[in-house]
N, C-alpha and C positions, 0 to 999 in steps of 0.2 A: 289540030288533031282532036277529034271528038271521041269521048269515052262512050262506049256502048253500055247498054243496061247491065250487061253481065259483069262489067268491071266496077259498077257502083256498089258501095258498102250496103249491106242488108240492114233494114230497120229492125233492130232486135226488140223483143217485148219489153225489156227493161227500159230501153231508151224511149219507146213509145209511151210507157207509163210516166216517165219523168216529164216528157213534153206535155202530156195531158194534165199532170199536176200543176206545172208551171202555168199552163194556159188557164187552168181553172182559177188559180190564185189571181192571175192578172185580171180575169173576167170579174171575180168578186170585188177586187179593189176598184176596178172601173165602175162597177155597179154602186159601190159605197160612195165613191166620189160623185157619181151622177145623181144619186138620190139625195146626197148632202146638198149639192148645188140646187137641186129642185126644191128642197125644204127651205133653204135660205132665201131663194129668189121668189118662190111662188107662195109657200105657206107662211113664211115669216117676213116676207118682203116689206110689208107695211110697218111692222114693228121696227125693223132696222132703219127704215127711212125716218121714222119718228125719232129713233135714238140718235140718228145722225143730226137731225134738226136740233134735238135737245142738247147735243154736244156743242152746238154753236151758241147756245144761250147760257150765260152765267148769271147766277143769282147772288146778289150781295145782300147779306142779312142786315136788316135795319132794326137795331135794338129798340124795343118799346120803352118809352119813358116810364119810370116808376111813379106811382102816385106820390103826391107831395104830402108832407106831414106838417100840420099846423097845431098851434096851441088852442086852448079853450076859447079864446077870443078871435081865432082865425088868423093870428099872426104866423107868418111862415117860419118854420123851424128847419125843414129840410126841403130843398128844391132841386131842380134839374137844369142842366145845360147840355146842349148838343155839341158833339165833337166827332171829328173824323180821326180814326186811329189806324196805324199801320200794325197789322198783326201777322203772326206766322201760324200756318196750319201744319201741324206736325206730320200728318200722313202725306202731305204734298211736297215736303222738303226733300232734297236729294238724300239718298241713303248714305252715300260716301261722305265722310267728314270733310275731305278736301273740296268736294263740290259745294258742300254747305258753306264752307269758309269763303268761297268765291261769291256766293250770294250775300253773305254777311258783309263782305268788303264793299260790294257794289251798293248795298243798302246803307251802310254806314257813311259812305262818301256822299250819297244822295241826301241823307238827313243830317249831315254834319256831326256824326258821332264817332267815337273811337272804335275802330273795328275789333280790336282784341277785347276791349271791355264789353262790347255788344255780344261778341261770341261767348264770352264767359258767362254773362248774365243769362242769355237765352239757353245755352246748353245746361246750365244749372237748373233753370226752371223746367226744362224738358226732362231732366233726370228726376226732379222732385215731383213734378206733376205732368207726367207724359201725356195725359189726356187733355190738358188745358192748351189754350192758344196764347202763347206769350205775346204781350203787347210790346212792340219795339218803341213806338212813340205815339203819344196822344196829341190832340189839338194840331194835327197837320193841316196845311191849307189845300185847296182844291188842285193846285198845280202838281203837288206831290202825288195826289190820288190819280190824276189823269196820266202822269208819267208812268206810274207802276202798272196801271191797267193796260196801257198800250204796249208794254214790254214784258209781258208775262213769261216769255221764253227766257228772259234774263233774270227774272225774279220768281222762280217756281216756289210755291208755298207762301209767297208774300201777298197778303190780301188787305186792301183798305176796308174798313168797316165803320159804318156810322153807329155811334153809340151815345146814349144819354148818360151823362155822368152826374153823380150826386154832388150837391153843393150845400155846404153848411154855412149860411150867411152870418151866423153869430159866433163862429169860431169855437172856442172851448166851452161855451155855454151849453150845457146838456150833453156834452160829448159822451159821457158814460152811458147814456140812455139810448141813443140812436143806433149805436153799433156801426156796421159797415156792410158794403155789398161787395161780392167777389164772384169769380167764375165758378161754375159748378165743378164738383169733383166726381169721380166715379161713384163714390158712395151716395152723393146727392142724386145721381141719375137712377140709382137702384131704389131710392126711397119713393114709394108710390104716392106719398103725400105731396111730392113736388110736381106732380102732373107731367105734362109732355115737355120735358126739358131736353135740350140738345147741347152738344159740346160747344162751349164758348158762351152759353147763356150766363146771365148774371143773376144771382139770387142773394137774399139777405143772409149774412153769415153770423151776425151777432146782434144783440140788443133788440130794439123795436123792429129794425129791418128784418130780422129773422123771425121774431114772434108773429108779425103780421104780414109775412112775405106773400102769402096766398092772395091777399087783398091788394098789396102794393105793386106786385108784379103784373105787368100788362101782357099783351100778345104781340110778338115780334112781327114786323113787316119785312118786305124784301124789295130791292130794286133790281130789275132784270135788264141785262145788256147783251147785245149780240157781238160775238167775236169772230175773226177769221180763223183759218187753219193754223196760224201761228199764235193765236191767242190775243191778237191785237183788237182793241175795241173798234167796232164799226158803227154801232148806233145803240141808243137807249130804247128799250121796248116797253117800259112801263114801271109802275111802282105800286106795291100793295102797302097801304099806309099802316103803320103800327097802331095799336090801341093802348093808350096810356092806362096805367093801373089806377085803382081807386084812391081817393084822398083819405088820409087818416087824421082824425081830430083827436088830440090828446087832452087829458085833464090838466096838463101843465099850464101854469101861468108864466109866460116868458119873463115878465118884469120881476116876479117874485124869484124865479130861478136865477136871473142875472144878479139881483141884489144879494141873494143867499151865497152865490159863488164869490162875489166880491167881498162879502163879510168874512167868509171862510179863508179866502186868500190873504186877508189882512192879519191872519194868525201866524202860527209857527210853520205852516207849510204842509201839514198833513192832517186830514180830518174828513168829516162827512156830515151831511144834514139830511133831514126828511121833513117835509111839510105835507100834512094830510087833512082832509075833511073827516072829522071824528064820527060823522053820521053815515057816510056812504063809502068811505075808503078811497075817494078820488085823491090822487097824489098831485099836489100843486107845484112841488119842487122836490128834487132828489138829486144829490150831487156829491162829488168827492174831490178832494184836493191831495196831491197835485192833479191837474187836468191836462188835456192835450187838445190839439186842433184836429178834428176828425177829417178835415180835408186832405190830410196826408194819405188817407186810404183811397182817394179817388185816382191816384196815379200809382204806377208800380212802386212798391215800397222796398227801399234798399235794406240790406241786412243791418246797417248801422242805425237807421231810424227805427227799425223794428226792435233792435236790442235796447234802444233808449226807452221805448215804451214799457219794456218789461224790466228795466234796470232797477234793482233795489237801491243802488246808490243814488238814483235820481228820484226815489220815492215810489217806484213802480206806478207810473201815471196811468197805465191801462186798468189798474185795479179799481173797481167800484166799491169803495170802502163802506158806502151806505148799506149794501146788501151782501158783500162778500167778505169783509173784514170781520174779525172777532175781537172784542174788547171786554175787559171788566168795565162795569158801568158806574162804579162808585155809588154815592148816595142816591142817585136817581132810582136805584133798585128798591129803595125803602118803601116806595109806594106799593110794589109787589109784595114785599114782606108784610106790610100793614094789611093788605087784602087777605093774605093767607092766615095771619094771626086772628083777624076778626072773624072771618068766615069759618075757620076751624074751631072757634070757640075758646081759643087760648086767652083772649082778652076781649073786652068791650071798649067802646070809645071812651068810657069813663075810667077804665082801669088805670091806676097810678103806679108807676114804677120809679124807683130811686136811681138817679144818675150821679154817682159820686166822682165821676171823671174817668173811672176805669172799671174793668171786670176781669177777675182772674179765674181761669178755668183750666184744670189740669196742669197747674204750674205755669201757664202762659198768661201774660197780662195783655188785655185788649184795652186800648185807651181811646178817648175822644181826640179829635184833631186839636193840637195845642194843649192837651191835658185839661181842658175846661170842664168844670163840674156844673151840671145844670140843675141838680137837686131833684125834687119830686115832680114828675111829669105824667100827663095823660097823652094820648096819641096826637091830638091836634098840636099841642105845644112841642111834642117831640119832633114832628115833621117841620114845624116852623123854624126851630133852632137847629134842626138836623142832628139830634143827639145820637151818636153812635152807640153809646152804652145801652140806651133804651132798646135799640134794635138788636144789639148783641144778645140781650137777654131773651128776646123773642126767638132768635136763631137757635140759641141753646135749648130753649124749652120745646121747640118744634123738631128737635133732632131725635125722632122716635119712629116707631112703626107707622107706615103710611106716608111719612115725609110730606106733611101738608105744605111746606114751603115750596118744595120742588113741584108738587102736584098743581098748586095754584100758579106758579111761575109758568109751567108748561101750558096750563089752561089759558093763560093770558097771552101766550104766543112767544115766550122766551125759550130759546134753545130749539126752535123748529122753524122751518121755512114759512114765510108769511103767505106765499102763493101769489106774489106780485107777477104781473104779466111781462116778465123778462126771462130769457132762457137760462140765465146762470144766477143762482142764489145759493148762499151757504147757510146751513141751519144754526151755526154757532155751537155752543156747548153749555148744557145745564148740568153741573156736577151732581152726582148721586153716589151713595155708598156702593151700589152695584158697579157703577162705572169705575170708581177709583180702585175698588178691590179687584176688578178684572185687570186693570192696568198693573196692579201690584203683582198679580200672579204671572203676568207676561213680562215682568221685569222692567216696565216702562216708568215706574215711580218707586220711591224708596219706602213707602209706608202705605198702610191701609187707611180707610176712612176713619175720621175721628170727629168728635163734637166741634172741634175748632174749625173744621171745614164748613159746617153749617153756620157757625158764627160769622165766618168771613163772607159766606154767601149772602147773609142777611143784609149786608151793606154793600153788595155788588162787587166783592173782591174775591180773592182765591182763584179757583179754576174756571170761573164763569167767563164765557165768551158770547157777547151779543153785539148788536149793531143799532144804529139810529132808527132804522125802519121797524125793527122788533120793539124797541122802546116806544115808538110812536103808536104802534098797534096796542100795546099794553095800556098806555095812558088813555087812549081813545076808549077802550073798554070800560075804564072807570068813569070816564066823562059821559058816555052815552047810555049807561045803565046795564052794561054787560055784553054788548055785541062785540065779538072778536072779529074784526073786519079782515077781509082779504084785499089788500091795497091794489089799486088798478091805475093804469096810465091811459088805456084806450077808452075813448068815449063813444065814437061812432065812425062808421065807414060812410064816406060821402062821394058824390060825383065832383067833377072839377069846379062846379059852381057853388059847392058847399051844401047841396041838398042831401039830406040823409038817405042812405040806402039800407043801412043796417045799424040798429042801436046795439051797442055792446053792453048788455045788462050787467049790473053789479053782481058779482058772485055771492052766493049765499053765505051769510056770516054764521060763525059758531056762537053758542051762547055760554056765558059764564055767569051763573046766578049769584048776583050780589044784592044784599039788602040795601034799600035806600038809605037807611040810617048809617050803615057802615061806609057806603060810598060817599055820603055827604061829609062824614067825618074826615075822610081822606082828602077830599077836595078842599075843605076848610083848612086843613093843615098845610097844603101846598099853596093855598091862597095867602095864608099868613106868612109863608116863607118869602113871598114876593112883595108883601105889603105891610106886615106888622113890625113894630120895633123888635129888633133882634133877629128878624128874618134874614136868611142867608143871602137873598138877592134883593132885599128891600131897597138898598141904595141904588141898585142898577135901574129899577123901574120907578124911582121917584120922579114924579111929574109926568109920567106916561098917561095919556088921557083915557086909555082903554084898560079896564080892569083885567089883570093877568094873574093866573095861578101857575106857579112854576117851581121846579126843584133843581137845585144845583147838585153836582157830583164831582168828586175829585178822586180819580182812580190811581192807585199807586202801582208803579212798575219797578221791580228790583233793578237797580243800576241805571234807571232811566228817569227823565222828568215825569212829574205827575200829569195825568191826562185830565183835561177839563171837559165837563159835561153840563148840558142844561136841557131840560124838557119843559115846555110851556104849554098851557091850555088857555085859549082866549076866544071870545071875551067871556069873562066870568060874570055871573054864575051859570050861564048856559053856553058852554064852549062850542064853537063851530070848528075850530082848527087846533091842531097840535103841531108844535115845532120841536124837533129833536136835533141837537147839534153837538158835535164833539170835536175837540182839537187835541191831537195825540200828545202834544207836549205843552199844553196851555196852562198847566198849573191849576190853581183853585178854580172851581166852576164859575164863581161869581166874577173872577178876574178876566176871563177870556170868552167862554162859551155863552154866558148870560148876555153880555153886550152884543154878541153876534145874534142871539135869538131876538133881542130887542130890535135890531136893525131889520131883521126878516119880518117880524110882526108889524113894524111900522109900514112896510111896503104892502104887506098882506091886508092890513086893516086901514090903509089909506091915511096914515098919520104922517104929518109933515115934521120930520125929525129936525129940520133946520130951525124950526121955531121953538124947539124944546131944548132944555138943558138936561143932559144925561148925567146921572149920578155916578159915583165911583163904585168899586167892587167891595166885596166882603168875603170873609173866609167861609169855607164850606162847613 
């Protein structure tokens, strides 16, 4: 049966409008799809073809070897070795923890690691440094690398990477100077001084490595490989070679550094030394005890090993006591007191003061070591026998407006950073009335400044905090005629063959105006201390073929053993070198620190100690 037209429902205006709207929407959607396809295939077709091709090519970063570090004679201090490492790229790991665990388990099985331990270590690193690429294992062989590259679907986020690792062939020798290298942090990437760094790059994090990073860091290369749709390796496409960083030549003398560390290690276990050229500030040796092997930083560092480096029970091996520790210096400070008294006009080299063995001020009795009375003394004799009472009187008399003792101590570099080319240095502390009175107001000390504080300072005691490098700078200024040097380790930047690219000029020295007469009197006094009868270190340097001027120091610590100090200038009368050494629990300066200084000077001045008979010690 056919319906005729009269029985068909009429198309109402409302229905017609709805059909038109639906048809219009469909037409617009079809148009959008048509033009989108036209845009993708016609206008952007070439771009997507290139993107598809690029998606088949993987680039494996090849870390550039850092420039090597050598001593002043070209002996290697820090070198490189090439290694393949297995790393994890955080943004390519599965988001779900269960899926990541599967990756960890497969990886641990492949590398012979404990899966749970691997997971804990990686997850901890990702929480601590979410931007870094955790290293799973270093020094893996080529079979592991090929296996991982061919099965990227099983190891998402796992990438082999060729890297150049630092190597320290001399172990703990110079460990506190070189620092270490590590992966960049987000803050490193924001620092414009670091140049074009990328996630996973390695830069100097401490010490010389950080100070001269811009020269030591090279330009990374890349190895390109082609993979199929599943990420499996199909062929190698080429390699852009990395460019090694520049070589850095230091002023250090490896042999002197080694002997100095051996001498210090023969003491009580804690101390520091500094050896410097008194004319240009070149540092020939600088070290601290206890030391450590910097090779521990070339591999992922466990929390246990890190804790050991900072452990105070183990002597805090990471601390560079030569520039970061603060010590009273004992009688080695008397050279500074002498310069202040002479240049401020309190005494002349001929002024005679009486030393009856003690000095009483404000009801407090200040005595010589052992209560010895030296009688009438001028400056040269006072330095030779190290009369405390002579210098107590100078400290008492200079406790007045202007504080010439503090002014000259600061002028000679005490209580301030030396400016050495290392990233971390502590200024120490030079006590003044303003400092103590401020602490008193803040409730940090129980009394205000008194004349007794200046008396203690005159012999390197009380609240003074200094270090071997500061003392080396002060003694150098006396030796060289008043130049307060800025110590330096970097000599020049070189290419791999040792040809100079950039000379690292010596920083400008400050001037401390010292009269020749006053300076000579001080030098004669410390020469007598190492050579004249009654000199505090005369027995130590008996038979030493090179003339030495030097001053012992014995710093007292409440409830602790005395600290041993010695600062030497040689060869006398025109010194080229200063040696400052301290042992935190070595007792009298002549018993421990002075023999250490002798060993260092023997190496520095090419003296054969085996053919010499070394004398015994004496009291400070």
